[in-house]
C-alpha positions, 0 to 999 in steps of 0.5 A, spaced: 478 544 542 479 551 539 475 555 535 479 557 528 479 565 526 476 565 519 482 569 517 487 565 520 484 559 517 484 562 510 492 564 511 494 557 513 490 553 508 493 558 502 500 556 505 499 549 506 496 548 499 502 552 496 507 547 499 503 541 498 502 542 491 509 544 490 511 538 493 506 534 489 508 537 482 515 536 483 514 528 485 510 528 478 516 531 474 521 526 477 516 521 476 516 522 469 524 521 468 523 515 473 528 509 470 525 504 475 520 499 473 514 496 476 514 492 482 510 485 482 505 488 487 504 494 482 503 490 476 498 485 480 494 491 482 494 493 474 492 486 472 486 486 477 483 493 474 483 489 467 478 484 470 473 489 474 470 485 480 468 487 488 474 483 491 481 480 489 485 474 492 489 478 497 486 485 497 479 489 496 477 492 490 479 500 490 486 500 487 484 495 481 478 500 480 483 506 480 488 504 476 483 501 471 480 508 471 486 512 470 490 508 465 483 508 461 483 516 461 490 516 460 490 511 454 496 508 457 498 502 461 505 505 462 509 506 469 508 513 469 500 513 469 500 507 474 504 510 479 501 517 478 495 517 483 500 516 489 503 523 489 496 526 488 493 521 493 498 523 499 497 530 497 490 530 498 491 526 505 496 532 507 491 537 506 485 533 510 490 532 516 492 539 516 484 541 516 483 536 522 489 539 526 486 546 524 480 544 527 483 541 533 488 546 535 489 552 530 492 554 523 499 553 525 498 546 527 494 545 520 500 548 516 505 543 520 500 537 519 500 538 512 507 540 511 510 534 515 505 529 512 507 530 505 514 529 507 514 523 511 518 517 508 513 513 507 509 518 504 515 519 499 515 512 498 508 511 497 508 517 492 513 513 488 510 506 488 502 505 488 500 501 493 493 500 497 496 504 503 496 510 499 489 509 496 487 508 503 490 514 506 485 520 503 479 516 505 482 514 512 484 521 513 477 523 511 474 519 516 478 522 522 476 529 520 468 528 519 468 524 525 471 530 529 466 534 525 461 530 528 463 530 535 463 538 535 456 538 533 449 534 533 448 534 525 448 527 522 451 529 515 458 529 518 457 522 521 454 520 514 461 522 511 465 519 516 462 512 515 462 513 507 470 515 508 471 509 513 467 504 508 471 507 502 478 506 506 476 499 508 475 498 500 482 500 499 485 496 505 482 492 510 487 495 515 482 501 515 478 496 520 483 500 526 478 506 525 473 502 529 477 501 536 480 508 535 474 512 534 471 508 540 476 509 545 477 516 543 470 517 544 471 513 551 476 517 554 475 524 551 469 528 550 472 532 545 471 526 540 464 523 543 459 522 538 451 521 539 448 514 539 444 516 532 451 519 529 454 512 531 448 508 527 449 513 521 456 512 521 455 504 521 450 504 516 453 508 511 460 504 512 456 498 511 453 500 505 460 501 502 463 495 504 457 490 502 459 488 495 466 486 498 463 482 504 458 479 499 464 477 494 468 474 500 462 470 502 461 467 495 469 466 494 470 462 500 473 468 504 479 468 499 482 475 502 480 472 510 484 466 508 490 470 505 490 475 511 491 468 516 496 466 511 500 473 513 499 473 520 503 466 520 502 464 527 494 463 526 496 457 522 503 455 525 503 457 532 506 463 535 514 464 535 515 469 540 520 472 536 524 478 540 528 479 534 522 480 529 519 485 534 525 489 535 526 489 527 519 492 526 519 497 532 526 500 529 523 500 522 518 505 524 523 510 525 525 509 517 517 509 516 515 515 520 521 519 520 526 519 526 524 525 529 517 524 528 517 517 531 520 520 537 515 525 537 509 520 537 512 516 542 513 522 547 505 524 544 503 517 547 504 520 554 500 527 553 494 524 556 492 530 560 490 534 554 483 531 552 485 533 545 491 529 545 488 523 549 483 522 543 489 522 538 493 517 542 487 512 542 486 514 534 493 512 533 495 507 537 491 501 536 494 499 529 501 500 532 500 495 538 496 490 534 502 490 529 507 490 534 504 483 537 504 480 530 511 482 530 513 478 536 508 472 535 511 471 528 513 477 523 511 484 520 512 488 514 514 495 516 508 498 512 503 494 516 502 500 521 501 505 517 494 507 519 498 509 526 501 515 522 494 519 520 492 521 527 499 520 529 502 526 525 497 531 528 499 528 535 506 530 533 504 537 531 501 538 537 506 535 542 513 537 539 516 544 540 517 548 533 524 547 533 523 540 533 518 540 528 523 544 523 528 539 524 523 533 523 521 537 517 528 538 514 530 531 515 524 529 512 525 533 506 532 531 505 529 524 504 523 526 500 528 529 495 533 523 495 528 518 494 525 520 487 532 522 485 535 515 486 529 513 481 531 518 476 539 516 476 538 508 476 541 504 475 546 508 478 549 508 484 551 501 485 553 497 492 557 491 491 557 491 484 549 491 484 544 497 482 542 500 489 535 500 486 536 493 483 529 490 486 526 495 481 530 493 475 531 488 470 523 485 470 522 488 463 528 485 460 526 478 462 519 479 460 521 481 453 526 475 453 520 470 455 515 473 450 520 473 444 521 466 445 514 464 446 512 468 440 518 464 436 516 457 438 508 458 438 508 455 445 504 458 451 508 460 457 508 457 464 511 459 471 510 458 478 513 465 481 508 470 482 513 475 480 514 472 474 507 472 472 505 479 474 510 482 469 509 477 464 501 479 464 503 486 464 508 486 458 504 481 454 498 485 454 496 485 446 500 479 444 498 473 442 501 469 448 498 465 453 500 465 460 499 460 465 500 459 473 500 452 476 494 448 477 492 449 485 493 443 489 488 445 494 487 453 495 490 457 490 496 461 492 495 467 488 491 471 483 494 467 477 493 460 480 486 462 481 484 465 475 489 462 470 491 455 472 494 450 467 488 446 464 488 439 466 486 437 459 492 441 456 496 435 453 501 440 449 508 443 450 509 449 454 515 454 455 517 453 463 520 459 466 525 456 472 532 455 474 532 448 473 529 443 469 523 440 472 523 433 474 518 429 470 517 423 466 518 426 460 524 430 458 525 437 458 529 441 453 533 447 455 531 453 450 535 459 452 538 462 458 534 469 461 537 475 462 541 476 469 539 483 471 536 487 476 531 483 481 533 477 477 541 478 478 543 471 481 537 467 479 540 464 473 533 463 470 532 459 464 526 457 459 525 450 458 520 446 453 516 441 457 510 437 457 504 440 460 501 433 462 508 432 466 507 439 470 500 437 472 502 430 474 506 434 479 513 435 476 
């Protein structure tokens, strides 16, 4: 590792802060004019925050806590305030990774790492939509930074901070578990990342203290999130698929997630095993990518499941790519970073094949407003099976005197709404069911109204039906 000249360190940091702040402020300004609507996951995370707990159906609790804190301070549950933390959290992550790169190399690497990270495609998306990846990001980067600082000296303070950050990353998203094999392998292959046994013990104790509430919550809730994780894995319950198409789809999707040039740089970086610094970064980066590639081959994997790869991976790219290619990578990323928020401002334009390009994020508010108006007019509770519908109804219906119910679970609950708001078995009145077709019940179902066929719901042809609750609980 190279020592960093104090003057040089100060110079790169000023430039990095200026660049990251400029990008972040631009994102927040464009977010204020964003015409898209909250996605199902975003409204679900917001709703978690309305019921503070140490864990939730599918994720650890930090994102719910964060959104509760931000919206309470802002006095608003609007789209802007729910999504606002994304750009800021990624800006902090960029500066932490810049600091890590400067410690491992020099100020030039620090500036490039900060600039490259804050413009990455997945960061651009994560600054438009709030997600658990985004909440995890600064804690994951902080854990890497303090781990390296601990390896550079014999003090325990940095080891404690590494453990606290790692625990906080885990409380944001369970993908932070990749820190454990990454740090272990990095210490194994390179002296530059080797910490003492006492430092490892301190890291473990500090991380355990942070994650203990969620571990205890899981144990007292039938390991809810563990069960959900196995559902996502697919092959754990249903057997392996050995799907080459899924593997190829996931692999090539990473060129869109991490950027085309940066992804090529990362793959080249995985060959830089002679240098002890890059050798350790390979070990810190590669485990998440390898695990998700195997998952994609055995069943399926979503494009964002390997995001933990790209924190150490960004620093690795900066250390192996030549300046000309770093400039090309930054240029391409900047185009994407500007284009994506501009599209959200222009929505519902442009269109593709007669539908808005951003239709996945449109039409939800109109549908929920129509359902809630009908419910208020009829004086009846609402019932829906779809998590998408339920999530937006709970957000849109806040403050209204409308009861919203999910199906009564048959065995284990399939989502948070079934877990917390199932249709009571003792309720014998009527409900307004949101569905495409009338339920097959022993009692008649009456068509009340067609719902707007817009955006995300285009082509779904959903309607509101008045139906007996007892019929639905009987399995109709």
